[in-house]
C-alpha positions as CSV (number, residue, x, y, z in Angstrom):
1,M,30.2,-38.0,-60.9
2,R,30.2,-36.3,-57.6
3,Q,32.9,-34.0,-58.9
4,A,30.7,-33.0,-61.8
5,A,27.7,-32.3,-59.5
6,H,30.0,-30.3,-57.2
7,M,31.3,-28.3,-60.2
8,Q,27.8,-27.6,-61.4
9,A,26.8,-26.4,-57.9
10,D,29.9,-24.1,-57.9
11,L,28.9,-22.7,-61.3
12,V,25.4,-21.9,-60.1
13,E,26.7,-20.3,-57.0
14,N,29.1,-18.1,-59.0
15,R,26.3,-17.0,-61.4
16,V,24.1,-16.0,-58.4
17,R,27.0,-14.2,-56.7
18,L,28.0,-12.4,-59.8
19,A,24.5,-11.4,-60.7
20,E,24.2,-9.6,-57.3
21,E,27.6,-7.8,-57.5
22,T,27.7,-4.3,-58.8
23,Y,30.3,-2.9,-61.2
24,R,31.1,0.8,-61.8
25,G,32.2,2.6,-64.9
26,T,33.1,6.3,-65.3
27,A,33.6,8.6,-68.2
28,G,34.7,12.2,-68.8
29,G,37.1,12.1,-65.8
30,G,34.3,11.0,-63.5
31,V,31.5,13.4,-64.5
32,V,29.4,10.4,-65.5
33,T,29.2,7.3,-63.4
34,A,27.2,4.1,-64.3
35,V,26.6,1.2,-62.0
36,V,25.4,-2.2,-63.3
37,R,24.8,-5.6,-61.8
38,G,26.6,-8.7,-63.0
39,D,23.4,-9.8,-64.7
40,G,23.6,-6.7,-66.9
41,E,20.9,-4.7,-65.2
42,V,21.6,-1.0,-64.9
43,V,21.4,0.2,-61.3
44,S,22.1,3.8,-61.7
45,V,23.6,6.6,-63.9
46,T,24.9,9.7,-62.2
47,I,25.7,12.9,-64.2
48,D,27.6,15.8,-62.7
49,P,25.6,19.0,-63.6
50,V,28.8,20.7,-64.8
51,V,28.7,18.6,-68.0
52,L,25.1,19.5,-68.8
53,D,25.5,22.0,-71.7
54,P,22.3,22.6,-73.7
55,E,24.6,23.4,-76.7
56,D,26.2,20.0,-76.6
57,A,23.6,17.5,-75.4
58,E,25.2,14.8,-77.5
59,L,28.3,14.8,-75.3
60,V,26.2,13.7,-72.3
61,G,24.8,10.8,-74.3
62,D,28.3,9.8,-75.4
63,L,29.6,9.9,-71.8
64,V,26.7,7.8,-70.6
65,V,27.3,5.2,-73.2
66,A,31.1,5.1,-72.4
67,A,30.4,4.8,-68.7
68,L,27.9,2.0,-69.2
69,N,30.2,0.1,-71.5
70,Q,33.0,0.4,-69.0
71,A,30.8,-1.0,-66.2
72,L,29.5,-3.8,-68.4
73,R,33.1,-4.8,-69.4
74,A,34.0,-4.8,-65.7
75,A,31.1,-7.2,-65.0
76,G,32.1,-9.4,-68.0
77,D,35.7,-9.5,-66.9
78,A,34.7,-10.5,-63.4
79,A,32.5,-13.3,-64.7
80,G,35.3,-14.5,-66.9
81,E,37.7,-14.6,-64.0
82,A,35.2,-16.3,-61.7
83,F,34.4,-19.1,-64.2
84,A,37.9,-19.6,-65.5
85,G,39.4,-19.5,-62.1
86,G,36.9,-22.0,-60.7
87,L,37.7,-24.6,-63.4
88,D,40.1,-27.1,-62.0
89,L,41.1,-29.5,-64.8
90,E,43.1,-31.7,-62.5
91,S,39.9,-32.5,-60.6
92,L,38.4,-33.9,-63.8
93,R,41.0,-36.6,-64.2
94,G,38.9,-39.1,-62.3
95,L,35.7,-38.7,-64.3
96,E,34.9,-41.5,-66.7
97,G,35.6,-40.9,-70.3
98,L,37.5,-37.7,-69.7
99,S,40.8,-39.0,-68.3
100,G,42.2,-39.8,-71.7
101,L,41.4,-36.3,-73.0
102,L,43.2,-34.6,-70.1
103,G,46.4,-36.4,-70.3
């Protein structure tokens, strides 16, 4: 059971660490940059004035959405790697009731 408690503590630590990390996404060749935290909070959106065309305001919105989606995917990918990489199935072999399931 100590292993389970240790794994739980590692999961909590990973969640806290990932929530504090920032992830960047860009669109339009870098004219729009979005930064999000691992918990999904938007930190900033930066728009190069060169893309601000009053005749095509919709383009800016599309670029912002694309940059945010890229940043959020990066945060999600990092979370997936952190949690999948931290799962050591071999360490579970000694836990009661699970040893038969793991081989």
